[in-house]
C-alpha positions as CSV (number, residue, x, y, z in Angstrom):
1,X,0.0,0.0,0.0
2,X,1.4,3.4,-0.9
3,X,0.8,6.7,0.9
4,X,0.4,5.1,4.4
5,X,1.4,7.5,7.1
6,X,4.5,6.6,9.2
7,X,3.4,4.7,12.2
8,X,4.6,3.2,15.4
9,X,4.4,-0.6,15.0
10,X,5.1,-2.8,18.0
11,X,6.1,-6.4,17.5
12,X,5.3,-8.8,20.4
13,X,7.1,-12.1,20.4
14,X,8.4,-14.9,22.6
15,X,12.1,-15.6,22.9
16,X,12.4,-18.5,20.4
17,X,14.7,-18.4,17.3
18,X,12.1,-20.1,15.1
19,X,9.6,-17.3,16.0
20,X,11.9,-14.3,16.1
21,X,13.9,-14.9,12.9
22,X,11.0,-15.0,10.5
23,X,9.8,-11.6,11.7
24,X,13.1,-9.7,11.2
25,X,12.8,-9.3,7.4
26,X,9.4,-7.7,7.9
27,X,10.9,-5.4,10.5
28,X,13.6,-4.3,8.0
29,X,10.9,-3.6,5.4
30,X,8.7,-1.6,7.7
31,X,11.7,0.5,8.8
32,X,12.7,1.0,5.2
33,X,9.2,2.4,4.5
34,X,9.6,4.9,7.3
35,X,7.8,3.2,10.1
36,X,9.1,3.2,13.7
37,X,9.2,-0.4,15.0
38,X,9.6,-1.4,18.6
39,X,10.1,-5.0,19.5
40,X,8.9,-6.7,22.7
41,X,11.4,-9.5,23.5
42,X,13.9,-10.7,26.0
43,X,17.5,-9.7,26.5
44,X,18.8,-12.7,24.5
45,X,17.5,-11.3,21.2
46,X,18.5,-7.6,21.5
47,X,21.3,-7.9,19.0
48,X,19.1,-9.5,16.3
49,X,16.3,-7.0,16.8
50,X,18.6,-4.0,16.7
51,X,20.3,-5.3,13.6
52,X,16.9,-5.4,11.8
53,X,16.3,-1.7,12.8
54,X,13.9,-2.1,15.7
55,X,14.0,-0.7,19.2
56,X,14.0,-3.5,21.8
57,X,11.4,-3.3,24.5
58,X,12.5,-5.8,27.1
59,X,10.4,-7.9,29.4
60,X,11.7,-10.5,31.9
61,X,11.2,-14.3,31.8
62,X,11.8,-16.8,34.5
63,X,15.2,-18.4,34.2
64,X,14.9,-22.0,33.0
65,X,16.9,-25.0,34.2
66,X,18.6,-25.5,30.8
67,X,16.4,-28.4,29.8
68,X,14.7,-28.7,26.5
69,X,11.2,-27.5,26.1
70,X,8.4,-30.0,26.2
71,X,7.7,-32.0,23.1
72,X,4.0,-32.0,23.8
73,X,2.7,-28.8,22.2
74,X,-0.2,-28.6,24.7
75,X,2.4,-28.2,27.5
76,X,4.2,-25.6,25.3
77,X,1.0,-23.7,24.9
78,X,0.6,-23.4,28.6
79,X,4.2,-22.2,28.9
80,X,3.6,-19.6,26.2
81,X,0.5,-18.3,28.0
82,X,2.4,-18.1,31.2
83,X,5.3,-16.2,29.6
84,X,2.9,-13.8,27.7
85,X,0.9,-13.0,30.8
86,X,4.1,-12.5,32.8
87,X,5.4,-10.0,30.2
88,X,2.2,-7.8,30.5
89,X,3.3,-5.6,33.5
90,X,6.6,-4.6,31.8
91,X,5.0,-4.0,28.4
92,X,2.2,-2.0,29.9
93,X,4.7,0.3,31.7
94,X,7.0,0.6,28.6
95,X,4.2,1.6,26.3
96,X,2.2,3.7,28.8
97,X,3.5,7.0,27.2
98,X,4.4,5.5,23.8
99,X,1.2,3.8,22.6
100,X,1.7,1.9,19.3
101,X,-0.6,2.4,16.3
102,X,-0.6,-1.3,15.5
103,X,0.7,-4.5,17.2
104,X,2.2,-7.3,15.1
105,X,2.2,-10.4,17.3
106,X,3.5,-13.9,17.1
107,X,1.1,-16.9,17.1
108,X,2.1,-17.6,20.7
109,X,2.8,-13.9,21.7
110,X,-0.6,-13.6,23.4
111,X,0.4,-10.3,25.1
112,X,0.0,-8.7,21.7
113,X,-3.7,-9.3,21.1
114,X,-4.5,-8.7,24.8
115,X,-2.9,-5.3,24.7
116,X,-4.5,-4.5,21.3
117,X,-7.9,-5.3,22.8
118,X,-7.3,-3.2,25.9
119,X,-5.9,-0.2,23.9
120,X,-8.4,-0.6,21.0
121,X,-5.7,-0.6,18.4
122,X,-5.4,-2.9,15.3
123,X,-3.5,-6.1,15.5
124,X,-2.0,-8.4,12.9
125,X,-1.0,-12.0,13.6
126,X,2.4,-13.1,12.3
127,X,2.4,-16.9,12.0
128,X,5.6,-18.8,11.4
129,X,3.5,-22.0,11.4
130,X,0.3,-23.2,9.9
131,X,-2.7,-20.9,10.4
132,X,-5.6,-22.5,12.3
133,X,-7.4,-25.0,10.1
134,X,-10.1,-27.6,10.7
135,X,-8.5,-30.4,12.7
136,X,-5.4,-28.4,13.7
137,X,-6.1,-28.6,17.5
138,X,-6.0,-32.4,17.8
139,X,-3.2,-32.7,15.2
140,X,-0.9,-30.1,16.9
141,X,-2.0,-30.4,20.5
142,X,-1.8,-34.0,21.4
143,X,-5.4,-34.9,20.6
144,X,-7.1,-32.0,22.5
145,X,-10.6,-31.7,21.1
146,X,-10.8,-27.9,21.2
147,X,-8.5,-24.9,22.0
148,X,-10.5,-24.2,25.2
149,X,-9.5,-27.6,26.5
150,X,-5.8,-26.7,26.5
151,X,-4.1,-25.8,29.8
152,X,-3.7,-22.0,30.0
153,X,-6.7,-21.1,27.8
154,X,-8.8,-20.2,30.8
155,X,-6.0,-17.8,31.9
156,X,-6.2,-16.0,28.6
157,X,-9.9,-15.5,29.0
158,X,-9.4,-14.2,32.5
159,X,-6.7,-11.8,31.2
160,X,-9.2,-10.4,28.7
161,X,-11.8,-9.7,31.4
162,X,-9.2,-8.2,33.7
163,X,-8.6,-5.6,30.9
164,X,-12.3,-4.7,30.7
165,X,-13.0,-6.8,27.6
166,X,-15.9,-9.2,27.1
167,X,-14.6,-12.8,27.5
168,X,-16.3,-13.6,24.1
169,X,-13.6,-11.5,22.5
170,X,-11.3,-14.5,22.9
171,X,-12.7,-15.3,19.4
172,X,-10.6,-12.4,18.0
173,X,-7.5,-14.0,19.3
174,X,-8.3,-17.4,18.0
175,X,-9.5,-16.2,14.6
176,X,-7.7,-12.9,13.8
177,X,-8.9,-10.6,11.1
178,X,-5.5,-10.0,9.6
179,X,-2.7,-12.6,9.4
180,X,0.7,-12.9,7.8
181,X,1.9,-16.5,7.1
182,X,5.6,-16.9,6.6
183,X,5.2,-19.7,4.0
184,X,3.3,-20.1,0.7
185,X,-0.4,-21.1,0.6
186,X,0.5,-24.5,-1.0
187,X,2.3,-25.5,2.2
188,X,-0.7,-24.6,4.5
189,X,-2.5,-27.6,5.8
190,X,-6.2,-27.5,4.6
191,X,-6.0,-23.8,3.5
192,X,-9.7,-23.8,2.4
193,X,-10.7,-24.1,6.1
194,X,-8.7,-21.2,7.4
195,X,-11.1,-18.7,8.9
196,X,-9.0,-15.6,9.0
197,X,-10.6,-12.8,6.9
198,X,-7.4,-11.5,5.3
199,X,-4.5,-13.9,5.2
200,X,-1.3,-13.1,3.3
201,X,0.8,-16.2,2.5
202,X,4.0,-14.3,1.9
203,X,6.6,-17.1,2.0
204,X,9.8,-16.7,4.0
205,X,10.7,-13.2,4.9
206,X,14.5,-13.6,4.8
207,X,16.7,-10.9,6.2
208,X,20.4,-10.0,6.4
209,X,22.0,-12.4,8.8
210,X,25.6,-11.4,8.2
211,X,25.9,-10.9,12.0
212,X,25.8,-14.7,12.2
213,X,28.9,-15.0,10.0
214,X,29.4,-16.8,6.7
215,X,30.4,-20.3,5.7
216,X,32.1,-21.7,2.6
217,X,32.8,-25.3,1.7
218,X,36.4,-26.3,2.1
219,X,36.3,-28.2,-1.2
220,X,34.2,-26.4,-3.8
221,X,33.5,-29.5,-5.9
222,X,32.4,-31.7,-3.0
223,X,28.6,-32.0,-2.3
224,X,27.6,-30.6,1.1
225,X,25.2,-32.2,3.5
226,X,23.8,-30.1,6.3
227,X,22.4,-31.8,9.5
228,X,20.4,-29.7,12.0
229,X,17.6,-30.3,14.5
230,X,16.9,-26.6,14.9
231,X,17.3,-24.7,18.1
232,X,15.1,-26.5,20.6
233,X,15.4,-30.3,20.5
234,X,19.1,-30.6,19.9
235,X,20.6,-32.7,22.6
236,X,20.3,-36.0,20.6
237,X,23.7,-37.7,20.7
238,X,22.4,-41.0,19.5
239,X,20.9,-39.4,16.4
240,X,24.1,-37.5,15.6
241,X,26.1,-40.7,16.0
242,X,23.7,-42.5,13.6
243,X,24.4,-39.7,11.1
244,X,28.1,-40.1,11.6
245,X,27.8,-43.8,10.8
246,X,25.4,-43.2,7.9
247,X,27.5,-40.6,6.1
248,X,31.0,-41.8,6.8
249,X,32.4,-42.7,3.4
250,X,29.8,-40.8,1.5
251,X,31.1,-38.4,-1.0
252,X,29.9,-35.4,0.9
253,X,31.3,-32.8,3.2
254,X,29.0,-33.0,6.3
255,X,28.2,-29.9,8.4
256,X,26.5,-30.9,11.7
257,X,24.8,-28.3,14.0
258,X,24.3,-29.9,17.4
259,X,23.3,-27.1,19.7
260,X,25.1,-25.6,22.7
261,X,24.5,-28.4,25.2
262,X,26.3,-31.3,23.4
263,X,30.1,-31.3,23.5
264,X,31.4,-32.7,20.2
265,X,33.6,-35.2,22.0
266,X,30.4,-37.0,23.1
267,X,30.0,-38.1,19.5
268,X,33.2,-40.0,19.4
269,X,35.8,-39.8,16.6
270,X,34.6,-38.4,13.3
271,X,36.1,-38.5,9.8
272,X,37.8,-35.5,8.3
273,X,34.8,-34.9,6.1
274,X,32.7,-33.9,9.1
275,X,32.6,-30.6,10.9
276,X,30.6,-30.1,14.1
277,X,29.4,-26.8,15.5
278,X,27.0,-25.6,18.3
279,X,25.5,-23.3,15.7
280,X,26.0,-22.6,12.0
281,X,25.0,-19.6,9.8
282,X,22.3,-21.8,8.3
283,X,21.3,-19.7,5.3
284,X,25.0,-19.5,4.3
285,X,25.4,-23.3,4.5
286,X,22.2,-24.0,2.7
287,X,23.5,-21.8,-0.2
288,X,26.1,-24.5,-0.8
289,X,24.2,-27.6,0.3
290,X,23.0,-30.5,-1.8
291,X,20.8,-32.1,0.9
292,X,19.5,-31.2,4.3
293,X,18.7,-33.5,7.2
294,X,16.3,-31.4,9.2
295,X,13.7,-31.4,12.0
296,X,11.3,-29.9,9.6
297,X,10.6,-26.7,11.5
298,X,8.8,-24.2,9.2
299,X,11.7,-21.7,9.2
300,X,14.3,-24.3,8.2
301,X,11.9,-25.9,5.7
302,X,11.3,-22.6,3.9
303,X,15.0,-21.7,3.9
304,X,15.7,-25.0,2.3
305,X,13.0,-24.4,-0.4
306,X,14.4,-20.9,-1.0
307,X,17.8,-22.5,-1.8
308,X,16.3,-25.5,-3.7
309,X,17.8,-28.0,-1.2
310,X,16.0,-31.4,-0.9
311,X,15.2,-32.5,2.6
312,X,15.2,-35.6,4.8
313,X,12.7,-34.6,7.5
314,X,13.2,-36.2,10.9
315,X,10.6,-34.3,13.0
316,X,10.8,-34.1,16.8
317,X,7.2,-32.9,17.7
318,X,3.7,-32.8,16.3
319,X,3.9,-29.5,14.5
320,X,7.1,-30.7,12.7
321,X,5.3,-34.0,11.8
322,X,2.6,-32.0,10.0
323,X,5.4,-30.2,8.1
324,X,7.1,-33.5,7.3
325,X,3.9,-34.7,5.7
326,X,3.7,-31.6,3.6
327,X,7.3,-32.0,2.6
328,X,6.5,-35.4,1.2
329,X,3.2,-34.4,-0.3
330,X,4.8,-31.5,-2.2
331,X,7.8,-33.6,-3.3
332,X,10.3,-31.5,-1.4
333,X,12.0,-34.5,0.3
334,X,11.1,-37.5,2.4
335,X,9.9,-38.1,5.9
336,X,11.9,-40.4,8.1
337,X,10.1,-40.8,11.5
338,X,12.4,-40.3,14.4
339,X,12.1,-43.9,15.7
340,X,13.1,-45.3,12.3
341,X,16.1,-42.9,11.8
342,X,18.8,-45.6,11.6
343,X,22.1,-45.2,9.8
344,X,20.7,-47.3,6.9
345,X,17.5,-45.3,6.5
346,X,19.2,-42.0,6.8
347,X,21.8,-42.8,4.2
348,X,19.3,-44.2,1.8
349,X,17.1,-41.2,2.2
350,X,19.9,-38.7,1.6
351,X,21.0,-40.6,-1.5
352,X,17.4,-40.7,-2.7
353,X,16.6,-37.0,-2.3
354,X,19.9,-36.0,-3.8
355,X,19.3,-37.8,-7.0
356,X,15.5,-37.6,-7.5
357,X,14.2,-35.7,-10.5
358,X,10.7,-35.7,-9.0
359,X,12.0,-34.0,-5.8
360,X,13.9,-31.5,-7.9
361,X,10.7,-30.7,-9.8
362,X,8.7,-30.3,-6.5
363,X,11.3,-27.9,-5.2
364,X,11.3,-25.9,-8.4
365,X,7.5,-25.6,-8.3
366,X,7.3,-24.4,-4.7
367,X,10.3,-22.0,-5.3
368,X,8.3,-20.5,-8.1
369,X,5.4,-19.9,-5.7
370,X,7.8,-18.3,-3.2
371,X,8.8,-15.9,-6.0
372,X,5.2,-14.9,-6.5
373,X,4.3,-14.7,-2.7
374,X,6.0,-11.4,-2.1
375,X,8.0,-12.0,1.1
376,X,8.6,-9.1,3.4
377,X,7.1,-6.6,1.0
378,X,3.7,-8.4,0.9
379,X,3.8,-8.7,4.7
380,X,4.3,-5.0,5.0
381,X,1.5,-4.3,2.5
382,X,-0.9,-6.2,4.7
383,X,0.2,-4.5,7.8
384,X,-0.2,-1.1,6.2
385,X,-3.7,-2.2,5.0
386,X,-4.6,-3.0,8.6
387,X,-3.2,0.4,9.6
388,X,-5.2,2.1,7.0
389,X,-8.4,0.4,8.1
390,X,-8.0,1.7,11.7
391,X,-10.2,4.6,12.9
392,X,-8.3,7.9,13.2
């Protein structure tokens, strides 16, 4: 949308890489268009937020014990509600004299729609995962029949009423009017059942991540295999040892990202063709990769499609299993269930996806849809549309 007045846009998120990273390209685009962007987040993400051009607005979170988050997403939902409600006092104080014109909030950043309802300002959902579709609740949340059956849902309703809103307005949180989806419509599960009035399937909103460093293959003519289980469920030594056995002797240079809590010496001796890191600049590695063994998180999946890299999906939780099914259905790679990820199945899967013309064709088709989806520009257009529809 052109001619939109410069506005103060607040982004409200939870401190998770898979949720923060997809928003940063949109932040960059909004700033480029002259908007002022503040970003409600924790101390751990200040550097990334500032690099994108936003002003961090910090809220505290309870220190964890260093353990991985729960695999059951119903338990994760309750933790997200708890963290969101815990952020409200700090955010209310921070924005008391600096009220935003619009709030862009993460799918689990419940403080965003709560504050938007209280302050009567427009809100836009930013979803790095599937928009709510018929059947999503039991598929994602461990068989729960409805959202109001999840632990924490009653606390959200109570928070609405505490802010002077009718409890029935929980419907606005569950079915937002405006939504940005950081993936193409073809990847959305059952898109015809999504109830959001204006949903923009913009694809990945990639941003400058030079602050993460760069990576180049040590041997330009050797195929590159990237292995990563993302940023949450990474302490899987048995899985990485299975990968080492699977890909030793394979004509690939193997880059393995194992997270910060797994010392490489726990993996035993590795051949010279392997390099192991706590973290890697994933976009930089994918630019050179020929195959990707991945947990099938949405961000990693879209980054692989962007670079045309075939995937072997080894999901760790329900949401990722839905993504793995979409990866197979759209011919972007193959799904290897975690309990069947043996050295033999992993090796066979990598060899298959690396050589399959059908998978190359599937990747090319979805990459073409990404090119049409619009990315950060299309996301900013929808946000400006929501701004333009707000009463002045």
